[in-house]
Structures are given as C-alpha cells and as structure tokens.
N, C-alpha and C positions, 0 to 999 in steps of 0.2 A: 626805763621809759624816757624818751627824749622829750625835752621841753621845746616846743616849736616857736615860742615867742617870749618877749619880755613884758611882764606886767609893770605898769607904772606904779611906783611906790614913793611917797614923800615921808621922810622921817623927821619927827619933831620931838624935842623934849628929852628928859633923862629919867631913868628909873626902870621899873619892871616893864617888859615888852607888852604892848597892847595893840592889837591889829583892829582897825575899823573898816568894815565892809558896808558899802552903801546898798541901796535897793534898786529895783528895776527902773530903767528909764533915766537915771540920773548919774552922778559920779561923786567922787570923794569930796567935792566942794560943799556938799550938804552938811558936813561935819564942822564947818567953820565956827559956828556959835559955841561949840564945846571945847575947841582945841586949846584955847589959852589956859583954861583952868586945868584940863586933864593933862596937858603937857608939863605942868608943874609937878605932877606926881608920877607920870609914866613916860616911857619912850614910845611915842605913837608911830604906828606904821599905817599911813593913809593910802589905801589901795583903790585903784580904779579896776573894777572887774574886767576880764577880757572882753574886748569889743566896746567898752564904755570909756568915756573920757579920753585919757592919753594912752590907754592900753590897746595894743593891737588885738585883732580878733583871733579866734581859733578855727581850725578847719572842721573840728567836731566839738560840739558843746554837750558835755555831760557834767554831772557834779564832780566826777573823778578828774576829768581833764581841767576843769576850772580850778579845783583845789590844788592839783599838781602844779599848775602855772603860778599860782599864788605862793605856794610853799617855796618855790625856787628863788624868790626874792626876799624871803624872811629869815630871821635868825633861827637857830636850832629849836628854840622853845619860846612860846608867847601865848598870852591870853587872846582869844578871838571874840570880837564883838561885832555882830552882824544885824543889820536892819532889813526886815522883810525878806526879799530874795537873798540878801547877804546873810541873813540869819539861817536860811536853809543851807547855804554853802558852808557856813561856820559849823553848823550842827553835823553835817556830813564829815567835815574835817576832824571834828572832835571824836567821831566814831572810828574813822579809818586811820587816823594818826594820833592816838591818845598820848604818844610820847612827845609830840610836837605842840599839842594844845594843852596849856596848863589850866585854863578856865574857859568857860563858854558863857557869853552874854547874848541872849536873843532879844532883839528889840522889835516889838510888834511883828513877830514872825510866828510861823507855825511849822509843825513837822508834816502837815498835810493841809494845803490851802483850800482844796476843793471839798465841798460838803458831800457826805453820804448819809445814809440812814442813821448810823451810829456815831457820826462825827460832824461837828459844826464847822462851817466854812462858807465860801461863796460858791455859786453855781459854776459848773465847768464852762457854761456858755459865756460867762463874763470874760474869760481869757480868750475864748474863740472870737468873741466880738472885738476884743482889743487887737488880736492878731490881724483881723480883717481891716480894722481902722488904721493900724500902723502902715499897712500896704497902700491904703487909699490916701491918707493925709497924716504923715508921721508927726509933723510939728504940732498940729492941732490936737492930736491924740495924746502926746506927751504933756501938753499944757492942761488938758482935761484930767489926766491922771494925777497931776500935782494937786489940782483942785479937790479931787476925791480924797486924797490922803489927808488933807487938812479939814475937810467938811465935818461938821457936827459939833465941834467944840467952840467955845465962846470966842476964841482968838483965830478961828478958821480962816477968815479973810486975810488977816494980817500974816498968818503962818504961810498961806499960799503965796502971798506977795514976797515974803522972806525967801522961800525956796526958789522962786523964779529969779530973784535978784542974785542969789548965791550962784545959780547956774548960768546966768547971763554971761555970754562971752566964752564959756567953756566949750570944749569939743563935744559934739553930739554923738550919741551912740550909733554904732553901725546897725543897719536894719537887720542883718543876720543875727546879731547878738540880742537885739530886742525880741525878735521872734523866738529865738532859742530860749531866752529867759522866760517868756510867757509859757512856752512848752514845759519847762522845768516846774514852774509854779502850778501848772495844770496837772502834770502827771506824777510828780514826786510824792512818795509816801515813806517818810522816815520814822514812822511810829515805832516799829520794832527796834530799829537802830537806836532811837532816842531812849527807849526803855532800858537799854543795856549800857548807856554811857557811864564811864568811870570818872570823868572829869567833873569838878564842881560846876553847877549851872545856875544862872540867874535868868529868869524870863520876865521881861518887862512888857506891859500892855497899856493901851490907852482906853479909857472909859468909853469914848465915843468913836472908836475905830470901826469903820464900816467894812473893812477888809478882813479883820481878825475879830470874830465875835468873842465877847467876854467868856462865854462858855468854853472856848478853846483852852483858856488858861486852866480851867478846872479839869478838863480832860487830859491836858499835858501833865498836870500835877498828879493825876492818877497813874500815868505811865511812868513817871520818875518822881517818886515820893520825896526823895532827898533834895530835889531842886528847890531853889528859892524863887518866889514870885513877888512882883509889885505891880499894882495898877495905878497909873497916873490919872487922877480924877478930873483934870482939866485939859486932857489931850485926846486927840484922835489917833492918827497913824504915825505921828512924828513927835514924840515927847521931847526929843532933844532940840526941837524948835519951840514947842509950846511951853515947856517947863525946864528951861536950861539948868538952873541951879539944882532943882530936885533930881534931874537926870544925872548930873555930874556927881551929886552926893551918893546916889544909888550905886553908880559904877565904882566910885572910890571906896565906899564901905565894903563892897563885895570883893574888890581886888585886894584890900589890905586885911581882910578877915582871916 
C-alpha cells in the first residue's frame, strides 16, 4: 500500500518509544504539559493526525489509512497512547499491527463512542450536530468542543483556558479531516477487535467526562478482562491537563511494569 502523505512527527527524549496521539479538533500541542516529565523516561513521538496540525490530509479517511500513514513515520515498535479519537486510532493499530504496538494506553476513549441499548456512550445526533456546526462556523464549534471536554470538573474553566492557550497560533485542522473524524467517532465499533487484543492495555478515564460515561470503563473491562484501568477523580475529558502528575505517574508505571 502506498503512503500518500507525510505525517508530522516531533521526537523528544530518550528511552522506550512512546507515541502520543491527540483527539478530535486539536493537534499534538495539547500534550505540552506532560512532555517534560515523560521525555525523561521515554522517547516521545508526538504525532499530528492526518489533516490536523502540520500533517497533510488524506484522500480517504479510514482507521486503516490513518494508521498506515502514522506507522510510516514511526520506529519498528512502540507503545501507543491515544486520547479520545486518538485512542480509537491507537486501539485499531494495536489490533491490526500487534507486532508494531508494544503497549496500548487509551485516554478518555472508547471502542464505541455512540450509545446503543447495551452500550453506554453519547447519542449519534451529537456527532451529526457537530458535523453541521463545523460546516456553518468551524472556529466557534472547535472552541465550544474544547469547553465541553473540560466541563464538569472543578478545574474546568482553567483547563479549557489551558487547552486554548496551547493551541493558539497552531495550524487549524482541515475541514475534511474534521468531518471525517466525526464520522469515525460516530460509526466505529471496535468492541470485537478490542476483546481480542494481545498487547497490554491501560484504559484511563475521567470521573466527570461528559463524552465517555464511567460505565464505559466497566463494559470495556468486561470485553478485555486483562486490561488495566484507572479513573481520575478530579478530571473530565482531559486528565493530562487536569491532573498532570497523576497522569504521568500512571503512564510511567504502566510502561515500566
């Protein structure tokens, strides 16, 4: 399969390889608060997903094309840590390329974001509404989404401000990538693939996350009993912003375990 573009990747630190994948609507700048400490332990690969930040877009967006574009700029083997949409991408990579992914860390992510009778999540209409809003007023929609991610925890206002400052002056995502990302969040169902994962997995959740219900963690634990889980008691959707030290400790302990 030919790789049609180059993904932007910033490499920092020394040690075991650790890939960091951001979520929807943002770019790798969101990881800035954890970089200093994590780079003392690991060689970090900070990726901008295709069509986000400094990465060029794809002609077709699927989990497969996104993962293949990312794999092309990475070393032969690495641990993958993905936040939200990035977690969905990392989970797919762990299933499809178990020889390339040594460990999986899911940060406030799910193997199926949309709710159904037997599965907790958000309503499908949420993503449809965001798709419409992106086409109407992209900047306002992205700002609103940042607010939603921080909403609910005590530091919510401060966290939203931090995220906006980190992203200020960085390249905005392409509209096609934004719409494709929402479609992936809306349609993807990796439950069966997740239940078959061979790589060690750590799933991190936020107590006040409005996008990933706490019950999701319980259901994911049932799918993959050997996976580890942690819930950050003072976080919403971004524990690496709300609880930096605790987040770093969780990642470091899992990586060196």
